[in-house]
N, C-alpha and C positions, 0 to 999 in steps of 0.2 A: 143671558147675554152671550155666552159662548156658543149656544145653539145657533143664534142669529149670525154670529161671526163665522162659524163653521159653514153655514149655508151660503153666506155671501162669498166666502173663499172658494167653495165649490163652483159657484156661478162664475167667479173670476177665472178659475182654472179652465172652465168650459170656453170662455171668451178667448183666452190666450191660445188654447188648442185650436180654436176655430180660426183665429187670425194667422197663426203660424202655418196652418194647413194650407192656406192660400199660396204662400210661397213654395211650400212643398209640392203642391199640385202643379205649379208652373214648371218646376224643375223636373218632376217625374214625367210630365207630359212630353217634354223635350227629350229626355233621356230614353223614354220608351217609344220614341216616334217610329221606329222600324218594326214595332210589334203590330200584328193585325188587331182589328177591333175585337173585343171579347177576350182575346189573350192578354192584351194590355190591361184591361179592366180586372182580370182575375189574377194577374201577377204583379206588375209594377204598381198600379193604383191600389190594389188590395193590400199588398205588403206595406206600402208607404202609409196609407190611411189607417192601418192597424198598429202603427208604432205606439200610439197612446196605450193600447191594451197591453202590448209587450212591456213598455216602461212601467205601467201601473202594477202589473203582476210581479215584475222584478222588485219594485219598491215595497209591495205588500209583503213579499217573502223576506227581503233582507232588512226591512225596518221593523215589522211585527214579529218575524221569526216563526218557524215551525207551523203548528196547526192553525193558529189564527191568521197567519200570513197566507197560508195555502187556501184557507176558506175565502179570504178576501180576494185572492188571485183568481180562483176558479169562478167566484161570484162575478167578478169583472168580465172575464172572458166569455163565460156562458151567457151572462146577462146581456153583454154586447152582441153576441151572436143572435140572441132572440130579438133584440132591438133592430139589428141589421136586416134580419129576415122579414120582419113585419113593418116596422116604421119606415125604413128607407124606401122600399118599393111603393108603399102607400103614399108617402110624401112626393115621390117622383111622379106618380100617376096624377095626384091632385094638382101639382104645380103645372104640369104641361096641359092638363085638361082645363083648369080654371083660367089659365093665361091664353087659352085658345090656340096653343101650338098644335094640338091634335085632340081628337075625341077619345082616343084610347092609346095605350102603350102596347106595342106588339114586340115580343122578344122571340128570337128564333128558338124552336123546339130543341135544336141541337145544343144550344147554349144551356138551356134549362136542364136538359137530361145530363149533359156533361157535368155541370157544376152542382146541380141538385143531388144527383146520385153520389157524386164524390163526397159531398158534405154529409149525406146520410151514412155513408160507409165510415167516414171519420168519426162521426158521433157514436156509431155502434162500437167501434174500437174503443172510444173513450169510456163507454158504459162498462165494457168488459174489463178494461185495463185498470180503472180507478176503483175497483171493488175491494182492494186490499186495505187493511187498516194501516199498513206501513208502506210508504212510497219511497223508492230510491231512484238512482240516476238512470236505471234501465227503462223505467216508465217514461221519463223525459226523452230518452234517446229514441224509443219506439215512436213516440208522437212526432218528433222532429223528422224521423225517417219517413213517416207517412206523408208529411208535407213535401219532403224532397221528391218522392215518387210523383206526387201531383204536379209539382213545379216542372219536373223534367218532362212529364207527359205534355203539359201545356206548351212548353218551349219547343218541343219536338213537332208540335202541330202548327207552329207559327208560320205565317205567310208574310213575306215582305210587303210592307204597305206601299201604296201607290203614290201618286203625286199629290193626294188630298192633304197630306200633312204639311207640304210646302205652302199651300194656300192658307192653311190655318195659322201657320207661323207669321205670315205677312200681316194677317188681320190683327194678331196679338201685338205686333210691334208698335202700331199706332197707339194702342192703349197704354203701353209701357211709357211712351214719351210723355203723355199727359200726366201720368202718375209721378214721374220723376220731378216735375215742377213743384211738388208739395214740399220739397226740401228734405235733405238727408236725415236730420235729427227728428223731424216730425214723422217721417216714414218709419224710423227706427222705434220711436216711442209708441206709435200706433200699430207696430208690428206689420207694417206694409212692406214686407221684406223684398219683394221682387225688384222694385226700383233701387233698393239699397245696394244689391249685389249685381244687378244687370243694368249697365249704363246705356249701352247701345243695342247690342244684339246678343241673345243667349247663345252660349256655346258649351262644350263639355266641361271646360274649366269652371266658369262661373255658375254653371248648372249644378255641378257637384258641390261647390261651395255653399250655394243657396240651400241645397238639399240637406247638407250636414248641419248648417246653422239652424235651419227650421227644426230639424230633429232635436237639437240640443235645447231649443226653447220649449218644444213639446215635452221633452224629458223633464225639465225643471218644473213645468206646470203639473206633470203627473206626480212628481214627488210631493208637491204641495197638496195635490188632490188626495193622496194617500193619507197624509197627516190630518187633513181636514175631515176625512171620513172617520179616522180614528177618534178625533176630538168629538165629532158629532155622536158617534156610537157610545162614547163614554158618558156624554152629557145625558143622552136619552136612555142609557142603560140597555142598549140594543146591541146584540152581537154584530161585529163588523161585517159579517157575511151578508146580512140583510141590507146594510147601507151600500155595500159594494155592488150587489146584484141589481139595484135600481139606479142609484145616483152616480156611482163611479162608472158603471157601464154606459149610461146615457151620455155622460160628459166625454168619455173616450170615443164615442161613436160619432161625434161631431164631424170629423174629417170625412168619414165614409159618406155621411149624409150630404155634405157639401159637394164632394166629387161626383156623387151619383146624380144630384140635381143638375149640376153643370153639364154632365154628359147627356142627360135627358133633354135639356134645353137645346143642345146641338143636334138632337135627333139620334144620338148614339145609344139607343135603348139597350143594346146588347151589352155595352160597356157599363151602363148604369146598374143593370141587374147583376151582371157577372162580377162587378166590383163588390157588391154587397155579399154575394154568395162566396166569392173568392176570399173576402175578408173574414168570413166566418170560418172557412177552412184554416186560414192562417191563425185565427184566434184559438180555435180548438186544438190545433196541432202544434204550432210553433210558439205563439204567444203564451201558451201554458207549458209546453214541453221544454223550451229553452230555460226559463227560470227554474223549473223543477229540476232539470238536469244540473244546472250550475249550482244551485243551492245545496242539493244533496251530495254533489261531488265535494263541496267545501265543508259542510256541516254534518253530513251523514243523513240517514233515512229520516223522513218526516213521519212521526207517529200521530195519527189523528185520534181525537177524543170521540166517544160515541155520538155526541151531538153533531160534531163535524162530519162524521161518517154518514149520519142520517141526512143532513142538509145537502151534502155533495151527491148522495145517491138520488135524492128527490130531484135535484137540479139537472142531473144527467138525463133522467127519464123525461122530465118536462121539456128539456131542450130538444130531444128526439121527437117527442109527440108534436110540439109546436112547429118544428121544421117540417115534419111530414104533412101537417095540415096546410102550411104555407105552400109547400111543393105541389099539393093537390090543387090548390087555387091557381097556381101558376099554369099547371098542365091543362086543367079542365077549361080555364078561360085564358088562352094565350093572348087574346085581345083584351087586355085588362083595362077596365074603366073605373068609374066611381064605385060601383058595387064591390069590385075586388079590393079597392082601397079601404072601403069601410069594413069589410070582413077582416082584413089584415090588422086594421086598427083595433077592432073588437077583440081579436085574439091577444093582442098585447095588453089591452085593458084587463082582460081576464087574468093574464099572468101577473100584472102589477097588483091587482086586488088580492090575488092569492098570496103573494109575497108579503104584503102589508098585513093580511089576516094571519099569516103564519108567524110573523114577528110578534103579533099581539095575542097569539094563542087562541085565535077564534075557533069556535067549535066546528064550524063548517070547513075551515082551512085544515083543521086537524084530522077531520074525516077524509079529506082529499089526500092528506099526507099519509094516512094509513093505507089508502088505496095505491098510492105510488110506491109505498114500502112493499106491498104485496107483489107488485110488478117487479120490483128490485130483487125480492127474495126468489122469485122464479128465475130471473136472470142469473142469480148466484148459483143456482143448481146447474146451469149450463157451463159454468166456468170449470174447465177440466184441470187447470193448473193450480188449484187452491192448495 
């Protein structure tokens, strides 16, 4: 019975995050109106839509504590990064192609190279940085510093947006007036947050109020998500890491998926893809780095068990391999169509099958695990600060 309840609660959390992310998107779109396309997707949208990963990692660490919490946290952030890199671009392609918006999605090579190479560099740093059995605040600080460098670079390359944003705002206002008729309480109950906080026209004040309230709702859903994953893991007698890397990561990736789909429908393909890639950089660096920094400052170093060390090592290597494969698909076929979408979906299916097989100690999965450990052992020989 608790298994079913836990699964239903995870689904409920997913729905709450999805609904609250709509309000967040409306606020972030206005507040980031002066950022150029691509930059907005990789910064404002990416940071905002990755709040669930940040909250979930925080709650995993502070609720479950120490090694189990860290395993759940890195499982969520890394699993979400793989989801974002494979599922979101694939869904974006399928939505616009099937709806007849376009026959393919073309993203500028500059955006792909900028965000793709930045992500691969961040993942390489993650591989080398988290090889220690004991983690402390310096590990978190380095990861946060890495994101700060990326964000500063992105903002320094920003160009003032033209008059296009003004036209978009006028179109959105008509939609807001229709939604407001649904009634204050009905909107609040269904988490249709935009008409609750924005009566006439969005401005900086009500935009920030909407943004903060949406974040609080998402945070509450993430706390329930962590507890639900813990209950499900206990009932199935499966380590929390395996639950987090598939279910928690997918649930927290809902805002990224929604934002990217809406950007793609508007023809903002650069924003759609850079949101996914920028979210991954935020996940890997800040959504993992900040909770790690905060937790170890308060409670001291995290000492990981041998099983946790092995799981974390495998996931870091898998994350880099799958990101590299996705990056190759993006670059080789910049005009991405159905074939590219199917390839990306297949990569994620392979990842999911491996995680399920690993949790069940499948012989094939264990053989793959040994191969990943061999790669990790080689990486360890390159770490000069051990």
